[in-house]
Every structure is written in C-alpha cells, then in structure tokens.
C-alpha positions as CSV (number, residue, x, y, z in Angstrom):
1,X,-11.9,2.0,-70.0
2,X,-10.5,4.6,-67.5
3,X,-13.3,7.3,-68.5
4,X,-15.9,7.7,-66.1
5,X,-19.2,8.1,-66.7
6,X,-21.8,11.6,-66.0
7,X,-23.4,8.6,-63.6
8,X,-20.1,7.5,-62.3
9,X,-18.7,10.7,-61.6
10,X,-21.5,12.5,-60.0
11,X,-21.7,9.3,-57.4
12,X,-18.0,9.4,-57.5
13,X,-18.7,13.2,-56.1
14,X,-21.8,12.7,-53.8
15,X,-19.4,9.7,-52.1
16,X,-16.9,12.3,-51.8
17,X,-19.3,14.9,-50.3
18,X,-20.9,12.5,-47.5
19,X,-17.4,11.0,-46.8
20,X,-16.6,14.9,-45.4
21,X,-19.6,14.5,-43.9
22,X,-19.0,11.4,-42.1
23,X,-15.7,12.7,-40.8
24,X,-17.0,16.4,-39.9
25,X,-19.6,14.5,-38.0
26,X,-17.8,12.3,-36.1
27,X,-15.2,14.7,-35.2
28,X,-18.0,16.6,-33.4
29,X,-19.0,13.9,-31.7
30,X,-15.8,13.0,-30.6
31,X,-15.0,16.6,-29.2
32,X,-18.4,16.9,-28.1
33,X,-17.4,13.7,-25.4
34,X,-14.3,14.6,-24.6
35,X,-16.1,18.3,-23.6
36,X,-18.7,15.9,-21.7
37,X,-15.3,14.7,-19.5
38,X,-13.0,17.4,-19.2
39,X,-16.2,19.7,-18.3
40,X,-17.9,18.0,-15.4
41,X,-22.0,18.5,-15.7
42,X,-22.4,19.6,-19.3
43,X,-23.1,15.6,-20.7
44,X,-25.9,16.0,-22.7
45,X,-27.5,12.4,-23.5
46,X,-30.1,13.3,-25.8
47,X,-27.6,15.2,-28.1
48,X,-24.9,12.7,-27.8
49,X,-27.1,10.6,-28.6
50,X,-28.5,12.3,-31.7
51,X,-24.5,13.1,-32.6
52,X,-24.4,9.6,-32.6
53,X,-27.2,8.6,-34.5
54,X,-26.1,11.0,-37.4
55,X,-22.9,9.2,-37.8
56,X,-23.9,5.7,-37.9
57,X,-27.0,7.3,-40.3
58,X,-24.1,8.9,-42.9
59,X,-21.6,5.8,-42.1
60,X,-25.0,3.1,-43.4
61,X,-25.6,5.7,-46.0
62,X,-21.6,5.1,-47.6
63,X,-21.6,2.0,-46.9
64,X,-25.0,0.4,-47.7
65,X,-23.9,-0.1,-51.5
66,X,-21.1,-2.2,-50.7
67,X,-21.9,-4.4,-47.8
68,X,-24.4,-7.1,-47.3
69,X,-27.4,-7.0,-45.3
70,X,-26.2,-8.9,-42.7
71,X,-23.2,-6.3,-41.9
72,X,-25.2,-3.0,-42.1
73,X,-27.0,-5.0,-39.5
74,X,-24.0,-5.3,-37.8
75,X,-23.3,-1.7,-38.0
76,X,-27.1,-0.6,-36.3
77,X,-26.2,-3.4,-33.6
78,X,-22.9,-1.1,-32.9
79,X,-25.1,2.1,-33.1
80,X,-27.8,0.5,-30.8
81,X,-25.6,-0.3,-27.8
82,X,-23.3,3.0,-27.8
83,X,-26.8,4.8,-28.3
84,X,-28.0,2.9,-25.0
85,X,-28.3,5.5,-22.5
86,X,-27.4,3.3,-19.2
87,X,-24.2,2.8,-21.3
88,X,-23.9,6.8,-21.6
89,X,-24.9,7.6,-18.6
90,X,-22.1,4.7,-16.6
91,X,-19.4,6.9,-19.1
92,X,-19.9,10.5,-17.4
93,X,-21.1,9.7,-14.4
94,X,-19.4,12.4,-12.4
95,X,-20.1,11.5,-8.9
96,X,-18.2,7.7,-9.3
97,X,-14.9,6.9,-9.5
98,X,-14.8,3.4,-10.9
99,X,-12.6,1.2,-13.9
100,X,-14.7,2.6,-16.4
101,X,-14.8,6.4,-15.8
102,X,-11.0,5.7,-15.9
103,X,-10.5,4.4,-19.1
104,X,-12.7,7.3,-20.0
105,X,-10.3,9.6,-18.9
106,X,-7.6,7.7,-20.2
107,X,-9.3,7.8,-23.9
108,X,-10.1,10.8,-24.2
109,X,-6.8,12.2,-23.0
110,X,-5.3,10.2,-26.2
111,X,-7.7,11.1,-28.2
112,X,-7.3,14.8,-27.4
113,X,-3.7,14.3,-28.1
114,X,-4.8,12.3,-31.8
115,X,-6.7,15.8,-32.2
116,X,-4.5,18.3,-31.2
117,X,-1.5,16.6,-33.8
118,X,-4.2,16.3,-36.7
119,X,-4.5,12.6,-36.8
120,X,-8.2,12.9,-36.4
C-alpha cells in the first residue's frame, strides 16, 4: 500500500523540517569556521562549541530511530572530539604557522569554494 497514514506523514514532515534545520545549522557552523580563519582574532571557542553541539544534537535526533545505540555512541564520540577546546584552540592559533593551521587554510579555501558554487 503506497498510502501513508497520518502518523507516517507527520513523521516525514518533521524529518524533512529537521533535515532542513540540520543543513542550515551545518552551513552556519561551516561559515563561522571559515570566518574565524579568514578574519584573524575573531575566533570564539564557546560560540563554535555551541554551534557544533547544535549540529550534533539535530543529527542524533534525526538518526536515533534508524541507528543502533552503538552507532549513536560513535556520533557522540565524534562530537566530543570536535568540541574539544584544546583542539579548537589549536586550529585557530593565529600566532603559529603549523602544519595544522596550513591544513585548516586549505580546507577552509576548498569549503569556501564549495559554498560559493552552491555545493553546500
């Protein structure tokens, strides 16, 4: 039967809305990272951590029904790693010219290009 019940329809609508919210929050986070890299001394660790948390919260909300608890735990491990203040601080250490900061520069340039070409 191809017809959707009211409950399934509402779940699909909520999922679509949540997917749109996730996309918007992800793009905002990416643009923030690029901005922090392009405009020196604008890095705000608390703001970036908040954005990262909101992206992962929505991701878990969308995927929880479809994933095992072990996979949800893996998402949480990635969130913990990406939210680590010392990692974030090292990515935006404007005083150091390290391989990490050079990689961040390349990544930001490539992601900026994707955004400019409407790929993200």
